[in-house]
N, C-alpha and C positions, 0 to 999 in steps of 0.2 A: 450570240457567241462572239467573243473577241478573237481576232486573228492577228498574229504577229509574224513578220517575215524574218529571214535570216539576218538581214542588215540591222534591224532593230535589236535582235537578240544579241548579236555580237557587240553591239554598242554598250550593253549593260551587264553582260556576263563574260567573265574572263577567267583564266586560270590563275587564281590567287589564293591567299590564305583563307578567305571567306568561303570560296567554292570547295576547297579541300575540307574545311570544317563541316560543310553541309553533307558531303559524301561520307565523311567519317561518322557523322551522326546516323546516316542510313545503315551503316554496318552495325552500329550499336543498337539501333532499333530492331534489327533482325535477331539480335541476341536477347533483348530485354522486353520486346513487345510481341503480341500475337499478330505478326504481319501476315496478311493474305497474299501469297505469291505463288501463282500456278506455274507449272513447267513452261519452258520456252517453246513457242511454235517456231520451228525452223524449216525453211523451204530452200532446197538446193536447185540451182539452175546450172548444171554442169557444163552445158554446151557453150555458155557465155562466162564461165568461171565466176559465177555469182551466187549469192545467197541472200535470203531475206529472213530476219528474225522479228518476232512479235513478243514483246515483254510488257509485264504490268505488275503492279503490287499496290495493295491498299495498306497504308500505315495508320493504325489507330490514332485518333487525335487530330487528324487532318480533315478538312472539309472537302478535299478533292484528291483524286489519284490520277496517275498517268497511264495511258495506253500508248506504247511506243512501237513504231514500225521503223526498223533500221535495215538498210541494205549494204552489202559489200560486193562490188563487182570489180575484180582485181585486174582486169585488162583495160579498165577505163583510162589509165594513163596514156594508152596508145591513142585514145580519142581526145586527149586533152581535158579529160574530166576527172574529178576526184573519185576515188574508189568507194567512198562512203556517202550515203545519203539517208534521208528519212524524215520523219516528223513525229511530234508528240501531241496527243489529244488529252486535255485535262477534263475529267468527268466529275460531276458533283457526287460526293459520297452520301449526300442526303436525298437527292432526287433522281440520280442517274442521268441527268441531262448534261450534254456537252457544254462546257463553259468557256474553253479557250483552245485554239489551235495554234501550236507553235511550229511554224514551217521553217525549221532550223536547218534542213538539208544535212542532218547528221552532226551538226556542230555541238549540240548539247550532249550527245553521246560521246563525242571526242573529249569534251571537257570532263564529264563524269568518269570516263575511263582513265584519263590521265590523272585525275584527282585520286582515283582508287589506287593507282600505282604509287602515288606519293604517300598515301596512307600506309600501304604495305611497307614502303621504304622507311617511313617514320618509326615504325615499330620493329623492323627486322634488319635493316642495314646498319653497318657500323656508323657510329656517330661522326667520325671523321673519315672522309674519303677524298681522294684526289682524282681518281679516274673512274668515269662511268662508261659502260659499253652499251651499245644498242645494235641489235640485229634486225634489219629492216630500216628503210630510209623514207618511208611515206609520211603522211600527215600525222598519224598516231605516234610515230617515233619522235617527231618534233614536239608534239604536245606532251609526251611522257617526260622528256628532258626538261621542258619548261616547268612542269609540275614538280619534278624531282628537285629542281633548283630552289623551290620554296621550302624544302625540308632538309636539304644537304648542300653544302657549299663546295662543290667540285669545280675544277678549272680545266679539266681535260676530258675529251670524249673520244672513244674509238668506235667507229661505225663500220658495219659491213652491210652491203646490199648488192643484189645481182645486177642492177641496172646502173651503169656508170653515170649517166646524166642525172639521175635522181640523187645519187650519192654526192655528186659535186654540188648540186643545188642545196642539199641538206647541209653540207659543210659551210657553204657561203651564208645561208640563213642563220644557222645556229651560232657561228662565230660572231656574227654581228648582234644577234638578239641577246646572247648570254655573255658576251665578252669572254669567250673561252677559246681554246685551241681544239680543233677537230682533226683527228687522224683517220685516214681511210684505210681499213684493213683489207688484206687479201683473202681472208677466210674467217668464218665464225670462230674457229679455234683461236686465232690471234686475238679476237675480241675478248673471249672468255678468260684466257690465260693471263691477260694483262689488265683486267678490270677488277674493281672491288665490288661493283654492282653491275649486273647485266639485265637489260630489259629486252624481251623478244616481242616483236610486233608484226609477225608474219602470218600468212594463211597456209603455212607449211602442212603437208600431209605426211611427211616423214621427219624424224628428229633432225634439228639443226644444231643441237648441243649434245655432246657425248659425255658420259660419266667420267671418263678418264681425264677430262680437262678441268675438273673441279679442283679448287685449292682452298686452304684455310682462309676464313674471313669473307668468302664470296657470298653475295646475295643475288638471287635470280628472281625476277618477277616475270612470269610467263603470261603474256596477255592474249596470244593469238589463238589458242585452242579453245574454241567455243562451239564446236560441232563434232559429231561422232567421227568424221573422217580426218580431223586435224590432230596434229601432234608436233610440238616443237622440241620436247625434251626426251631423251632416252628414258624409258620407264625406270631403269635402275637408279637414275639420279635421285628420285624421290626417297629411295631407301638409304641413300648416303647422306641425306640432309640431317643435321642436328635438330632443325626445326622446319617442319613442313606445315604450311597453312593454306587453306583454300577459302574462297569467299562463301560458298555454300556447299557443304559436303555432298548432298544428293545431286546437285547440279554438276559438280566436278566429276563425280563418278560416271555421270551420263555423258558429259561433253568435254571435260577438261583433261589436263595432264594425268589426273588421278585415274581416269578411265583406263588408260593403257597399263598402268601399274596393277590395277585390279584384274584386268583381263589376262595379264601374264602371270597372275598368281603371286606377285611380289608384295602386295598389300591386300589384306582381307577387307571386304566391304564393311564388315561389322567393327573394324578397328576404330578406335577413338581418334578421329581426325580433328585437329584444331581449326576452327573457323575464325576469320579475321575479326568478326564482331566480338569474340571472346577477348581479343587483345584490346580493342578500342573500349570495351566496357570494363576493362581492368580485372577480368576474371582469370586471366592467365598472363604470363610474362612473354615478351617477345625475345629478341636476341639477348643472350646471357653473357657472352664474351666476344672479343674481337676475332677469335679464331674459328668461331662457329660457321658452318655452312647452312644458309637458310634459303628456303624456296617458297615463293608465293604463287599459287595457281588461281588465277582470276578469270572467271568466265563472263562476268558482267551480270548484274541482277536488276530485276524490275524495281526493287526498292531504291536503288541508285537513280533510276530513271524518274521515279515519282519525286524523289528528293530534289533533283536538279531542276525538274520541270516546275515544281512549286517555288523554288528559289528564283528561277527566271521570271515566273509570273509575278511574284512579289516585286522584283526589280522593275519590271516593265510597267505594271499598274501604278507603282509609286511615282514613276516619271510622268505618267499620264495625268495623275492627280495634281501635279504642280502647275 
């Protein structure tokens, strides 16, 4: 079995057009192929503000599939540690034998999650935007904006986060990395009302965005709600959207923003909900005009994990062969 560490993986896998295309392909596969993707295994560790997810999917046509373990421990910044960690195991789809261990410490999850946000923005955000907003100032907030820059040419960011030190570090890093101006907001409301696209990257258990803050032309990508106890958007927001899209309907009803809207009786579970793969496969249209309000509910899929793991494996083994 081949083993690759985080340093090697970071050297050959980055947030770029190629990685975004790989993740976009995974969404299309979910729509066009008989992908085997079981429900997520989710373990809460409340006393340490932590969680562990196990995700997997087999995409027909590939020789391997990924089994991914990802953790999020949201007090880790107090220990000087990243909140996210994990690894991916590639298993032969022919023999069931483990073929490669990607000890990425959550990096590939960060890349594929950011890429998924970029895919949603590609189809759902206005073509021309000046200001992007982000609620949350951790690693994923940074990755999201770096990925967004691959599909939209913004020059101004408004960020809100509860920890001053992290927000200041975010501002310094992003201004240098993207050559943009970063404005620190005093509240989530300031971010939403003054941005054309807003990305939420928090582990919030109560809404951080209210329906009354929405405005024409706004796109929101909600990334943080991926467990039953989480919620970043008021449920009413989903009913006010001109276009609401989720990554996988069944998963979002169980874990995403869609869950709260269904529980409150605002959306019926049998209602026809558009999945992102329908947009990437060309089966339905994304944003129709610049005044539309659009919402993407992304919970993260095992298909994305298999796609990014296979991509990383291809990059790493191609280098070894040289």
